[in-house]
N, C-alpha and C positions, 0 to 999 in steps of 0.2 A: 524609436520603435514604439508603436501603440500596442498595448497588451490588454487582453481581456482574460479574466480568471473566473471560471465557472465551477462552483463547488467549494463551500467554506466550512466543511465539517472539522472533525478532530485534527485531520492532517492538512486540509486545504487552508484553513484559517492562518496557522503559523507560516505556512509556505508563502501565502499572499503577503503577510506582514513583512517577511524577509525581502520580498521584491520591492516593497515600498521603502524599506530601510536602505536598500541598495540604490534608490533614486529613480526607479522605473515608474513611469506614469501608468496607472492601473485603473481599469474599469472592472467592477466585480458584480457577480450575480450569484444568488443561491436560491434553491427551491423554497426554503422557508426564509422569508425576507428578514426576519428578526436577526438571523446570523450575519446578514450583510450590513445591517444598519450601522454597527460600530465602526465600519471602515470609512464612513464619511468623515469621521473626526481624524482619520489618518491621511486625509487628502486624496482618498480614492474616489472615483465616480461610482456611485451605487445605482444600478439599474434594476427595475422590477421585472423586465422582460429579457430573456436570454438572447433572443434574436437581436434585439436592440443593443444589447451589451457588446456584441461582436462586430457590429457594423463599423467598417473602416479599420478594423484591427489588423495589424501585421502578424501578430502571434496570438493565438487563443490557447489557453491552457485549461484543460478539464481535469478535475479531481473529484470523481463521482463514485457512487457506491459499488456498482457492478456493471456488467455488460448490458443488460436490458435498460438500465437507467441511462447509460451513455448513448445507446441506440435512440431512446426516446428524446433525449435532450438534443442530440445532433440532427436527427431526421424526423422527429415528431413535433418539434416546437419552432421550426423555421430557422434554426441556426445554420444548417448547411447552405440553405438558400441565401442567407444574409452574409456569408463569408465572401470577401472579395477575392477575385482571382489572384493567385500568387501568394495568398496568405498561408500561414503554417498553423496546423492544428496539432498541438502536442498533448496527447491524451496520457495523463499521468495516473489514471485509474488503473486498478488491477482487474483485467478482464481476460477472456480466453484469447489465445493467439489467433485462432480463426476469426474471431470477432474483429480484432484489430486489423487483420488483413482485409476483411470485407469492408470495414470503414474506410481504409486507405484507398481501395479501388473505387469506391463510390465518390469519395471526395476528389480523387484524381480526375474523375470524369467531369468535375466542376472546375478544374484548374486549381485545386487547393492541395497543398502538400500536407502529408500526415507523418507524424512521428508517434510511435507508442513508447512511452517513457515512464513506466511504473517505478515506484521507489521502495526502498527499505530503510529502516532506521526508527520507525515508530514516531510517536509524538515528540520524544526527546530529540531525535534527529531533525524532525521538522522545525522544532523551535530553535535549534542550534544552527540550522542551515548546513547540516552535515550529512544529508541523506545520500545513500547510494542510489544513483539514477541510471537505470538500465534502458538503453534506447535502441529502437529498431526503426529502420527507414532509410531514406536516401541521404548520402553523406552531405550533399550540398544544403539540404534543409536542416540537417542536424548542426552544421557549422554555423548557420545563421541564428539558430535557437540557443546554441551552447552558452553564449555569454549570459543569457537570462537564466538558463538552467543552473549555471554555476552559483547564482545567488541563493540557490536552495540546496546545493550539495555538489556531489562529484559525478558528473555525467560521463558515461562511456557508451559509444556506439558499438553494439554487440553484433549487428548484422542487419538483414533486410526487414521489411515490415513483419511484425509478429515476433521478431527475435528478442525484443525487450520484454515482451510478456513471457516468453519461454524462460528467459533469465530470472524473471520474478517468480515463476513457478518453481524453478530450481532453488531459489533462495528460500521460498516458503517450505519446501520439503526439508531442507537442511535445518531451518529454524525450528519447525515443528518437531522433527525427530530429536533435535538436541534438547529442546524443552522437555520432551518425554523422557529422555535418558537421564537428565539432571533430576527430574522429579522422582523417577524410579530409584535412582541412587540415594537421594536424600531420604526417601521412605524407608529404604533398607537400613541405612545407618541410624536413623532416628529410632526405628523399631528396636535396635540393639542397644540403645542408650546414648547415642552421640548427640551433642548439642548441634542443631542445624546451622546456627550462625558460625560456630567454630569449625564445623565441617567445611563450610564454604571458604572460610579463611584459610584452612589447611590446604585446600585444593588449588587455591589461587596461585598462579605462576608455574604450575606443573603442566603436564600434557593435556590435562582436562580444562585448562584455561580457555575462556571464550567470553563473548559479550553476554551470552545466555547465563553462564555461571556468575558473571559479575552482577547483572541486573535481575534476572529472573529468579536465581537462587536466593537472592536477598528478599525478594517478595515472598517466596515460599517460606523462608525462615521466619519472616515477620508475619506470615499469613495475611499479607496485604494484597488482596486480589482486585483492588480498585482498577477499573478498566482503563488501561493505557493502549493496549493492543487488543482489539475486539476478537473474541473467540469465533463469533459468527462469520467475521470477515476471513479469518484464517481457515475456517472450514470451507468457505467458498473457494478459496485459492487451492486447497487440497483436492476438492472435488473437480475443479478446473484441470488440475494436473492429471488426475485419474482419467478424465474425459479426453484430454489431449493425448495421453499415452495410448488410449484405445484407438483414437483416430490415426495415430502414427504407427499402429500395429507393432509396438515394441514389447508387448506382453505385460505382465503384472508389475505393479509397484507395491510390494508387500509391506514395506515400512510405512509408506504413505497411506495405504489402505488401513493399517492398524491404527495409525495416529488419527486419521479421520474418524474412525469409530470411537476413539476416546473423546474427541471434541464433540461428537454427537451425544455421547453420554453426559458430558459436562453441561451442554446446553439444555438437555432434557431435564436435568436434576437441579442444577444451580443457576442456569441462565447465562446471559452473555457477560461473563466476567472477563478479566484480563486473561490472556492465553497462558500465563504462568499458572493459572488455576487448573491446568491439566493434571496437577498433583492430586486433585480431589477425586476424579474417577479412578485413578490408580489406587488411592487409599481405600476406596470402596471395594474394588476388585480384590485388594489384598487384605480386606477386613481389618485395616489398621487406620486409626484416626487419633491424632494427639488429643 
């Protein structure tokens, strides 16, 4: 299977490296060419033009910043026209479900199959090849792409086009809310004199146990907010969830709305830190800072 990979950022680069480690032949492209150049030493074919990168590919994987960027790359740079009939486009970016459904319909008109397959697990999961991969689309196209997806994580077909993106929005709501709850709990305990590292240790293994408590609480305790999961990206996903809820007429998402406001506060004051830095706007609102 000839594979093209478009988008070699924080997540895309380790995902592409795992495909190469698994023995897949890979052609890569990135908007900033400098990020693609190191892949030549890993036996990948590096292309400067996205449309050229996908020519003849059986499977094209996109891992791009947001919906408008996916739109521009697919339909504004000649990629859609360059895809051969019968090819599969697996978009692993996190975009709106409606955008994924629109892309699927337009590609289908060209004889190209589409899967929306966003991921969760952060850069740690991307490097380990252990990402949760939530897919939407036709079962037959998913079955063909699944062996490739398995080199990057654990793919599950959730439903039709757009269902993968809905699953990702659900994931991001849960993750953001849990980060906020862990941050608020730590702020409370530390204000009363508890050691944040010991608090995390004490809570591990109880009903509060989670990957957020394991990883993000450690970052909060150490006050290490080096970006591993971008806050601006998480806010984008929460805004997409709020927009989707509005379009589905399901009413308010109050927890999501509140968490999105905290991320906006974080970005306005401290910038695009790791999403564990959600602790910082909570400390400001509570007028407590170590």
